[in-house]
Backbone as a printed PyTorch tensor [residue, N CA C, xyz], in Angstrom:
tensor([[[ 89.3530,  12.0870,  -9.7450],
         [ 88.8640,  13.1720,  -8.8750],
         [ 88.8920,  14.5160,  -9.7610]],

        [[ 87.8110,  15.2710,  -9.5920],
         [ 87.8000,  16.4830, -10.3560],
         [ 88.8720,  17.4780,  -9.8510]],

        [[ 89.3350,  18.2260, -10.7640],
         [ 90.2680,  19.3420, -10.3530],
         [ 89.6000,  20.3770,  -9.5170]],

        [[ 90.0150,  20.5140,  -8.3420],
         [ 89.3250,  21.4540,  -7.4410],
         [ 89.7040,  22.9200,  -7.5670]],

        [[ 90.7010,  23.2010,  -8.3610],
         [ 91.2080,  24.5460,  -8.5920],
         [ 90.7310,  25.0820,  -9.8920]],

        [[ 90.4970,  26.3540,  -9.9150],
         [ 90.1370,  27.0810, -11.1420],
         [ 91.3530,  27.8650, -11.5380]],

        [[ 91.6340,  27.9440, -12.7820],
         [ 92.8420,  28.6830, -13.3250],
         [ 92.3680,  29.8700, -14.2250]],

        [[ 93.0160,  30.9550, -13.9450],
         [ 92.8340,  32.1240, -14.9460],
         [ 94.2600,  32.4740, -15.3750]],

        [[ 94.3390,  33.5410, -16.1820],
         [ 95.7630,  33.8950, -16.6530],
         [ 96.5600,  34.5740, -15.4870]],

        [[ 95.9100,  34.9380, -14.3880],
         [ 96.6870,  35.4580, -13.3000],
         [ 96.5520,  34.8240, -11.9400]],

        [[ 95.6740,  33.9210, -11.8210],
         [ 95.5250,  33.2140, -10.5220],
         [ 95.0250,  31.7810, -10.6780]],

        [[ 95.3640,  31.0230,  -9.4860],
         [ 94.7120,  29.7270,  -9.3730],
         [ 93.9700,  29.8130,  -8.0820]],

        [[ 92.7130,  29.3170,  -8.0180],
         [ 91.9270,  29.5700,  -6.8030],
         [ 90.8670,  28.5090,  -6.6650]],

        [[ 90.3590,  28.4270,  -5.4930],
         [ 89.1890,  27.5430,  -5.1430],
         [ 88.4160,  28.2910,  -4.0500]],

        [[ 87.4200,  29.1820,  -4.4910],
         [ 86.6990,  30.0270,  -3.6710],
         [ 85.2390,  29.6510,  -3.7290]],

        [[ 84.6930,  29.2260,  -2.6520],
         [ 83.3410,  28.7300,  -2.5170],
         [ 82.6830,  29.5020,  -1.3450]],

        [[ 81.4230,  29.9270,  -1.5130],
         [ 80.6750,  30.4910,  -0.4250],
         [ 79.3100,  29.7800,  -0.2150]],

        [[ 78.9300,  29.5090,   0.9850],
         [ 77.5660,  29.0520,   1.2450],
         [ 76.8940,  30.3120,   1.7140]],

        [[ 75.8420,  30.6260,   0.9560],
         [ 75.0470,  31.9060,   1.2160],
         [ 73.6520,  31.5550,   1.5520]],

        [[ 73.0520,  32.2860,   2.5190],
         [ 71.6640,  32.0680,   2.8820],
         [ 71.0870,  33.4360,   3.0240]],

        [[ 69.8780,  33.6030,   2.5120],
         [ 69.1520,  34.8350,   2.7660],
         [ 67.6710,  34.5430,   2.8840]],

        [[ 66.9180,  35.3820,   3.6430],
         [ 65.4960,  35.0670,   4.0190],
         [ 64.5830,  36.1060,   3.4470]],

        [[ 63.3340,  35.6910,   3.2940],
         [ 62.2340,  36.6390,   2.9420],
         [ 61.9670,  37.5800,   4.1480]],

        [[ 61.4350,  38.7070,   3.8380],
         [ 61.0710,  39.6920,   4.8480],
         [ 60.1190,  38.9970,   5.8130]],

        [[ 60.2830,  39.1370,   7.0870],
         [ 59.4700,  38.5330,   8.1210],
         [ 59.4170,  36.9780,   8.0980]],

        [[ 60.3580,  36.4270,   7.3100],
         [ 60.3520,  35.0050,   7.1350],
         [ 59.0720,  34.4140,   6.6700]],

        [[ 58.3550,  35.2110,   5.8020],
         [ 57.0430,  34.7770,   5.1910],
         [ 57.2610,  33.6760,   4.1850]],

        [[ 56.4020,  32.7280,   4.1920],
         [ 56.4840,  31.6600,   3.1880],
         [ 55.8210,  32.0540,   1.8650]],

        [[ 56.5230,  32.8310,   1.1540],
         [ 56.0850,  33.2890,  -0.1600],
         [ 56.7140,  32.7700,  -1.3190]],

        [[ 57.8450,  32.0330,  -1.1600],
         [ 58.5200,  31.3980,  -2.3300],
         [ 57.9620,  30.0620,  -2.6020]],

        [[ 56.7450,  30.0290,  -3.1280],
         [ 56.0610,  28.7180,  -3.4840],
         [ 55.9290,  28.6530,  -4.9100]],

        [[ 55.4450,  27.5070,  -5.3970],
         [ 55.3320,  27.3360,  -6.8370],
         [ 54.3050,  28.3810,  -7.4020]],

        [[ 54.5470,  28.9470,  -8.4400],
         [ 55.5820,  28.9180,  -9.4940],
         [ 56.7850,  29.8420,  -9.2010]],

        [[ 56.7090,  30.6270,  -8.1220],
         [ 57.8080,  31.5590,  -7.8280],
         [ 59.0770,  30.9160,  -7.6000]],

        [[ 59.1240,  29.7460,  -6.9670],
         [ 60.3300,  29.1250,  -6.6390],
         [ 61.1020,  28.6280,  -7.9080]],

        [[ 60.3830,  28.1570,  -8.9140],
         [ 61.0800,  27.6660, -10.1020],
         [ 61.6010,  28.9730, -10.9200]],

        [[ 60.8370,  30.0430, -10.9420],
         [ 61.1510,  31.2340, -11.6200],
         [ 62.4860,  31.7740, -10.8490]],

        [[ 62.5050,  31.8360,  -9.5490],
         [ 63.6090,  32.2360,  -8.8030],
         [ 64.8540,  31.4610,  -9.1690]],

        [[ 64.7140,  30.1370,  -9.3250],
         [ 65.9520,  29.3240,  -9.6990],
         [ 66.4730,  29.8060, -11.0850]],

        [[ 65.5330,  30.0920, -12.0450],
         [ 65.9640,  30.6390, -13.3610],
         [ 66.7090,  31.8490, -13.2510]],

        [[ 66.1080,  32.7840, -12.4500],
         [ 66.7190,  34.1020, -12.3060],
         [ 68.0630,  34.0190, -11.6300]],

        [[ 68.2230,  33.2140, -10.6090],
         [ 69.4820,  33.0850,  -9.8930],
         [ 70.5160,  32.4700, -10.8360]],

        [[ 70.1480,  31.4780, -11.6550],
         [ 71.0140,  30.8870, -12.6450],
         [ 71.5200,  31.8600, -13.6610]],

        [[ 70.6280,  32.7410, -14.1010],
         [ 71.0090,  33.8040, -15.1140],
         [ 71.9450,  34.7620, -14.4330]],

        [[ 71.7130,  35.2470, -13.2200],
         [ 72.5480,  36.2090, -12.5400],
         [ 74.0130,  35.5830, -12.3470]],

        [[ 74.0410,  34.3620, -11.8210],
         [ 75.2440,  33.6760, -11.5620],
         [ 76.0830,  33.5350, -12.8340]],

        [[ 75.4380,  33.1670, -13.8790],
         [ 76.1100,  33.0220, -15.2220],
         [ 76.7020,  34.3650, -15.6320]],

        [[ 75.9330,  35.5230, -15.4660],
         [ 76.3630,  36.8350, -15.8410],
         [ 77.6070,  37.2820, -15.0780]],

        [[ 77.6590,  36.7730, -13.8440],
         [ 78.7850,  37.1030, -12.9560],
         [ 80.0510,  36.2170, -13.1320]],

        [[ 79.8590,  35.1960, -14.0490],
         [ 80.9300,  34.2180, -14.3800],
         [ 81.2190,  33.3480, -13.1120]],

        [[ 80.2500,  33.0010, -12.3910],
         [ 80.3800,  32.1650, -11.1590],
         [ 79.7010,  30.8530, -11.5500]],

        [[ 79.7100,  29.8670, -10.5790],
         [ 79.1280,  28.5580, -10.7470],
         [ 78.3280,  28.1910,  -9.5600]],

        [[ 77.1580,  27.6570,  -9.7580],
         [ 76.3080,  27.1650,  -8.6500],
         [ 76.7070,  25.6970,  -8.5110]],

        [[ 77.1460,  25.3870,  -7.2550],
         [ 77.4950,  23.9610,  -6.9170],
         [ 76.2300,  23.3870,  -6.2700]],

        [[ 75.4120,  24.1040,  -5.6410],
         [ 74.1590,  23.5730,  -5.0490],
         [ 73.2420,  24.6340,  -4.7690]],

        [[ 71.9300,  24.4170,  -4.9310],
         [ 70.9250,  25.4920,  -4.7910],
         [ 69.6520,  24.8830,  -4.2900]],

        [[ 69.1190,  25.3920,  -3.2710],
         [ 67.7750,  24.9390,  -2.7920],
         [ 66.9620,  26.1940,  -2.3450]],

        [[ 65.7260,  26.2640,  -2.9310],
         [ 64.7530,  27.2530,  -2.6500],
         [ 63.8020,  26.7430,  -1.6020]],

        [[ 63.7290,  27.3890,  -0.4830],
         [ 62.7780,  27.0170,   0.6260],
         [ 61.6030,  28.1190,   0.5820]],

        [[ 60.5070,  27.8210,   1.1340],
         [ 59.3590,  28.8420,   1.1290],
         [ 59.7550,  30.1900,   1.7720]],

        [[ 60.7490,  30.2350,   2.7200],
         [ 61.0970,  31.4940,   3.3960],
         [ 62.5300,  31.7690,   3.3250]],

        [[ 63.3720,  31.0020,   2.6160],
         [ 64.7890,  31.3570,   2.5300],
         [ 65.4500,  30.6160,   1.3550]],

        [[ 66.6800,  31.0660,   0.9790],
         [ 67.4180,  30.4380,  -0.0980],
         [ 68.7650,  29.9800,   0.4100]],

        [[ 69.1570,  28.8260,  -0.0310],
         [ 70.5400,  28.2980,   0.2600],
         [ 71.2580,  28.1490,  -1.0950]],

        [[ 72.4620,  28.6260,  -1.2060],
         [ 73.2510,  28.4280,  -2.3740],
         [ 74.7160,  28.2500,  -2.0560]],

        [[ 75.3130,  27.2260,  -2.7240],
         [ 76.7470,  27.0620,  -2.6610],
         [ 77.3230,  27.5970,  -3.9660]],

        [[ 78.1290,  28.5810,  -3.8860],
         [ 78.5400,  29.2180,  -5.1560],
         [ 80.0310,  29.2420,  -5.1880]],

        [[ 80.6430,  28.9160,  -6.4510],
         [ 82.1020,  29.0100,  -6.6920],
         [ 82.3080,  30.2740,  -7.4250]],

        [[ 83.3100,  31.0620,  -7.0900],
         [ 83.5400,  32.3200,  -7.7230],
         [ 85.0190,  32.5640,  -7.9350]],

        [[ 85.3470,  33.6100,  -8.4940],
         [ 86.8000,  33.9930,  -8.6490],
         [ 87.0940,  35.1040,  -7.6110]],

        [[ 88.3940,  35.3860,  -7.4590],
         [ 88.7660,  36.4270,  -6.5510],
         [ 88.2780,  37.7970,  -6.8640]],

        [[ 87.6500,  38.0140,  -8.0560],
         [ 87.2040,  39.2680,  -8.4450],
         [ 85.9790,  39.7980,  -7.7190]],

        [[ 85.0720,  38.8270,  -7.3250],
         [ 83.8790,  39.1870,  -6.6910],
         [ 83.8840,  38.9230,  -5.1800]],

        [[ 83.3950,  39.9220,  -4.4600],
         [ 83.1950,  39.7220,  -3.0070],
         [ 81.9380,  38.9810,  -2.7320]],

        [[ 81.8510,  38.3480,  -1.5960],
         [ 80.5330,  37.7210,  -1.3310],
         [ 79.4800,  38.7310,  -1.1830]],

        [[ 79.7640,  39.8940,  -0.6670],
         [ 78.7500,  40.9100,  -0.4990],
         [ 78.1590,  41.3820,  -1.9070]],

        [[ 79.0370,  41.5680,  -2.8300],
         [ 78.6160,  41.9890,  -4.1740],
         [ 77.7700,  40.8500,  -4.7910]],

        [[ 78.1350,  39.5980,  -4.6470],
         [ 77.3560,  38.4750,  -5.1860],
         [ 75.9660,  38.5260,  -4.5720]],

        [[ 75.8950,  38.6010,  -3.2710],
         [ 74.5380,  38.6420,  -2.5770],
         [ 73.7670,  39.8270,  -3.0150]],

        [[ 74.3530,  40.9880,  -3.0530],
         [ 73.7210,  42.2530,  -3.5360],
         [ 73.1070,  42.0730,  -4.9130]],

        [[ 73.8240,  41.4440,  -5.8200],
         [ 73.3380,  41.1630,  -7.2010],
         [ 72.1180,  40.1110,  -7.1240]],

        [[ 72.3040,  39.0520,  -6.4220],
         [ 71.2620,  38.0550,  -6.4460],
         [ 69.9380,  38.5380,  -5.7120]],

        [[ 70.1040,  39.2040,  -4.6370],
         [ 68.8960,  39.6720,  -3.8890],
         [ 68.2730,  40.8250,  -4.6390]],

        [[ 69.1510,  41.8340,  -5.0750],
         [ 68.4510,  42.9760,  -5.8140],
         [ 67.8220,  42.6720,  -7.0830]],

        [[ 68.4530,  41.9350,  -7.9170],
         [ 67.8350,  41.6220,  -9.2540],
         [ 66.6970,  40.6480,  -9.1050]],

        [[ 66.8440,  39.6130,  -8.2960],
         [ 65.7260,  38.6970,  -8.1340],
         [ 64.4870,  39.3380,  -7.5250]],

        [[ 64.5970,  40.2340,  -6.5480],
         [ 63.4750,  40.9300,  -5.9830],
         [ 62.8470,  41.7780,  -6.9860]],

        [[ 63.6060,  42.5260,  -7.7850],
         [ 63.0630,  43.4350,  -8.8430],
         [ 62.2630,  42.6390,  -9.8220]],

        [[ 62.8240,  41.5390, -10.3600],
         [ 62.1750,  40.8020, -11.3720],
         [ 60.9050,  40.0800, -10.8430]],

        [[ 61.0600,  39.4450,  -9.6640],
         [ 59.9030,  38.6390,  -9.0640],
         [ 58.7010,  39.5620,  -8.7160]],

        [[ 59.0580,  40.7390,  -8.1580],
         [ 57.9650,  41.6460,  -7.7850],
         [ 57.2670,  42.2810,  -8.9390]],

        [[ 57.9310,  42.3150, -10.1660],
         [ 57.2720,  42.7860, -11.3270],
         [ 56.3650,  41.6710, -11.9480]],

        [[ 56.9360,  40.4220, -11.8890],
         [ 56.1910,  39.2740, -12.5220],
         [ 55.1580,  38.7030, -11.5880]],

        [[ 55.2640,  38.8910, -10.2910],
         [ 54.2260,  38.4410,  -9.3430],
         [ 53.7960,  39.5660,  -8.4450]],

        [[ 52.9270,  40.4330,  -8.9110],
         [ 52.4940,  41.5910,  -8.1920],
         [ 51.9040,  41.2860,  -6.7800]],

        [[ 51.3840,  40.1340,  -6.5030],
         [ 50.9760,  39.7970,  -5.1410],
         [ 52.0720,  39.8020,  -4.1200]],

        [[ 53.3280,  39.7990,  -4.4880],
         [ 54.4220,  39.8680,  -3.6500],
         [ 54.5240,  41.2240,  -3.0480]],

        [[ 54.0850,  42.3360,  -3.8450],
         [ 54.1370,  43.6470,  -3.3230],
         [ 53.1270,  43.9050,  -2.3100]],

        [[ 52.0250,  43.2630,  -2.3890],
         [ 50.9090,  43.4790,  -1.4020],
         [ 51.1920,  42.7180,  -0.0960]],

        [[ 51.9790,  41.7050,  -0.1580],
         [ 52.2290,  40.9010,   1.0900],
         [ 53.4780,  41.4630,   1.8340]],

        [[ 54.4380,  41.9910,   1.1360],
         [ 55.6690,  42.4290,   1.7210],
         [ 56.1470,  43.7860,   1.2780]],

        [[ 56.7330,  44.6610,   2.2260],
         [ 57.3070,  45.9210,   1.7620],
         [ 58.5800,  45.6790,   0.8620]],

        [[ 59.2810,  44.6780,   1.1040],
         [ 60.4580,  44.3120,   0.3600],
         [ 60.4660,  42.7260,   0.4000]],

        [[ 61.0160,  42.1850,  -0.7050],
         [ 61.0370,  40.6750,  -0.7730],
         [ 62.0090,  40.0950,   0.2240]],

        [[ 63.1720,  40.5520,   0.3630],
         [ 64.2720,  39.9920,   1.1580],
         [ 64.5330,  40.8250,   2.3770]],

        [[ 65.0700,  40.1770,   3.4690],
         [ 65.5800,  40.9820,   4.6070],
         [ 66.8920,  41.6870,   4.1880]],

        [[ 67.3480,  42.5370,   4.9380],
         [ 68.5730,  43.2650,   4.6110],
         [ 69.8550,  42.4360,   4.9260]],

        [[ 69.6960,  41.3780,   5.7420],
         [ 70.8730,  40.6270,   6.1850],
         [ 71.0050,  39.3530,   5.2890]],

        [[ 72.1280,  38.7060,   5.4860],
         [ 72.3720,  37.3550,   4.8940],
         [ 73.4610,  36.6250,   5.6120]],

        [[ 73.5140,  35.3580,   5.4060],
         [ 74.6120,  34.4740,   6.0190],
         [ 75.6140,  34.1840,   5.0150]],

        [[ 76.8710,  34.1570,   5.2830],
         [ 77.9530,  33.8340,   4.3990],
         [ 78.9700,  33.0060,   5.1100]],

        [[ 79.3870,  31.8700,   4.5680],
         [ 80.4330,  31.0010,   5.1180],
         [ 81.2930,  30.6360,   3.9580]],

        [[ 82.6440,  30.7620,   4.1960],
         [ 83.5810,  30.3350,   3.1490],
         [ 83.6850,  28.7840,   3.3420]],

        [[ 83.7650,  28.1100,   2.2120],
         [ 83.6900,  26.6360,   2.2670],
         [ 85.0380,  26.1230,   1.5770]],

        [[ 85.8200,  25.3760,   2.3350],
         [ 87.0000,  24.6500,   1.7650],
         [ 86.5920,  23.3520,   1.1090]],

        [[ 87.4980,  22.8300,   0.4040],
         [ 87.1740,  21.5710,  -0.3820],
         [ 86.8710,  20.4400,   0.6130]],

        [[ 87.4120,  20.3590,   1.7470],
         [ 87.1270,  19.3060,   2.6760],
         [ 85.6390,  19.2070,   3.1050]],

        [[ 85.0190,  20.3630,   3.3560],
         [ 83.6540,  20.3370,   3.9050],
         [ 82.6360,  20.6580,   2.7330]],

        [[ 83.0390,  20.8040,   1.5290],
         [ 82.1770,  21.0930,   0.4630],
         [ 81.0730,  20.1310,   0.2540]],

        [[ 81.3730,  18.8470,   0.3340],
         [ 80.4160,  17.8220,   0.2150],
         [ 79.4110,  17.8060,   1.2520]],

        [[ 79.7800,  18.0970,   2.4660],
         [ 78.9420,  18.2060,   3.5920],
         [ 77.8930,  19.3010,   3.4340]],

        [[ 78.3750,  20.4400,   2.9310],
         [ 77.5120,  21.6290,   2.7720],
         [ 76.4990,  21.2220,   1.6600]],

        [[ 76.8810,  20.6280,   0.5540],
         [ 76.0630,  20.2580,  -0.5840],
         [ 74.9800,  19.2730,  -0.0100]],

        [[ 75.2790,  18.2940,   0.7030],
         [ 74.3760,  17.3380,   1.3070],
         [ 73.3900,  18.1420,   2.2030]],

        [[ 73.8570,  18.9610,   2.9870],
         [ 72.9990,  19.7800,   3.8810],
         [ 71.9140,  20.6030,   3.0670]],

        [[ 72.4570,  21.2600,   1.9890],
         [ 71.5400,  22.0150,   1.2080],
         [ 70.4990,  21.1230,   0.5000]],

        [[ 70.9420,  19.9810,  -0.0620],
         [ 70.0150,  19.1050,  -0.7370],
         [ 68.9730,  18.5090,   0.1240]],

        [[ 69.3380,  18.3140,   1.4260],
         [ 68.3820,  17.6830,   2.3750],
         [ 67.5000,  18.6760,   3.1250]],

        [[ 67.5700,  19.9470,   2.7480],
         [ 66.7290,  20.9340,   3.4200],
         [ 65.2410,  20.6380,   3.3300]],

        [[ 64.8330,  20.2580,   2.1560],
         [ 63.3710,  19.9690,   1.9460],
         [ 62.8910,  18.7270,   2.6530]],

        [[ 63.8250,  17.8480,   3.1060],
         [ 63.4960,  16.6070,   3.8270],
         [ 63.2160,  16.7620,   5.2830]],

        [[ 63.5370,  17.9580,   5.7840],
         [ 63.3990,  18.2200,   7.2710],
         [ 61.9330,  18.5200,   7.5980]]])
């Protein structure tokens, strides 16, 4: 069994968040090649925050991510970084997003803390989103 705790010089922790955010007006704009580029961007941002992606699925109108983090970052800060930076980069690289939407993402998001007992269920849920 994998060690479910992360250790730093000051703390031992197991902090996971299931985050969901949607495109403005729930428009289906995250299609190929935008979806694959968004995955790259999210991976880069998460790495720079020293967090880990446990599961990620990009849907045409929303994003699901299960992220493991340290006590240093709040969920709001993580979402702010992911939505802000990804929107900025994608709207520069894909100008058609500017003409379709005033902003890429809605202002809201969903956040749920995930304990180790339900983590596998959340991962399966995220992985099966495209099969619905």
